[in-house]
N, C-alpha and C positions, 0 to 999 in steps of 0.2 A: 621687658624690664627684669633686671636681675637684682638679687639682694637676698639677704638672709631673713628668714622668718622664724619666729618662735611660736610653737603651738603648745597650748596649755590645756590639759584635761582637768576640769574642776568638778567638784561635787558640792552642791549647796548645803548649808547647814542652817535651816530656817530658825532653829532655836536660838542660835547666836547671831543670826543675820550676817553670816560670813560664807566664804567659799573655801573649801579645802582643796589644795592643789594635789591632784592625783599623779600627774605626769607632765613633764616638760620635755619637749623635743624640738630640734631644729628641722626634723624631717618626719612629719606626721605619718606618712605611709610606710616608711622603713621601720620605724621603732615599734609601734603597737602591733603591726601585722607580721610578727616573727614567730616561727614555730616554737613550741615549748622547749625549754632547756631542762634537762634532768640534773639534779644535784642531790647529794647525800646530806641528810640531817640526822641528828641523834635525839631520840625521844626516850626518856626514862632508861637510858643506857643501851638502847637498841638502835642500830642504824637502819634507816629506811631511805628510799629514793622518792623524790617529789618532782614531778614535771610541771613547770609553770612557764608562761610566756615571760620574756625578759622584763616587760613593764611591771609584772607582778613581783618578780624578784627584786626589782628596784624599790617598789613600794614596800615590800616586806622588810628590806634592809633599813629603809628610812623609818618605818614604824618601830622597828626594834631599837633604833638609835633614839627615837623620841621617847620610848618607854624605858630607856636606860638598861636594856637587857640584850644578851646575845640572841641571834636569830633562832638558834636551837631552842632557847627558853621560850621565845614568843610562839614558835611552832608547837611546842609542848602545851602551852596555854590554850592555843586554838584547838589543838587535838582534844584536850580535856573538855573544852566548852562544847565542841560539836556533838558529843555523846549525850548532852543534856536535851538534844532535840528528839522529838518523837520518831523522826525518820532521819538519822544522821547522814549527812552527805559524806562523800569521800574526802580524804584529807586535803587534796589539792583544791577541790571545790569549796571546802570550808575556809581555806586560806583566802581564796578569791572573795568569798562572801564577807569574811571578816574585814578584809582590806577596804572594800567599798562601803561598808556600813559603820566603820569606826573612824 
C-alpha cells in the first residue's frame, strides 16, 4: 500500500488539557534522525556557533515567531535563563530543554 503519511510529535500540556505540536514530518525517520547543523547566532553582540538537529532549529524558529522576536533574541533569553540553574547546561542543551518544556 502506498500513500503519504504525516507524523506529528506532540507534548501533552495537562494544565490546559491540550497537546503542543513539536514537529510535523511526512517522513519520520528522515527528519528527526539527522545530524546536528551548526549555525551562527549573536548573543549580546558576540557571535557564537550552535549545533542543533534540524528538528530543534525548526522548533526554535517557530518559538521565536510565536514569541514575536528574532531567533537571536530568543537564544539570548535562553542563554540568560540557563545560568539561573545550579549546574547550567551547555547552550545547545539549554535550547533543547527550553524547547521541550515551553
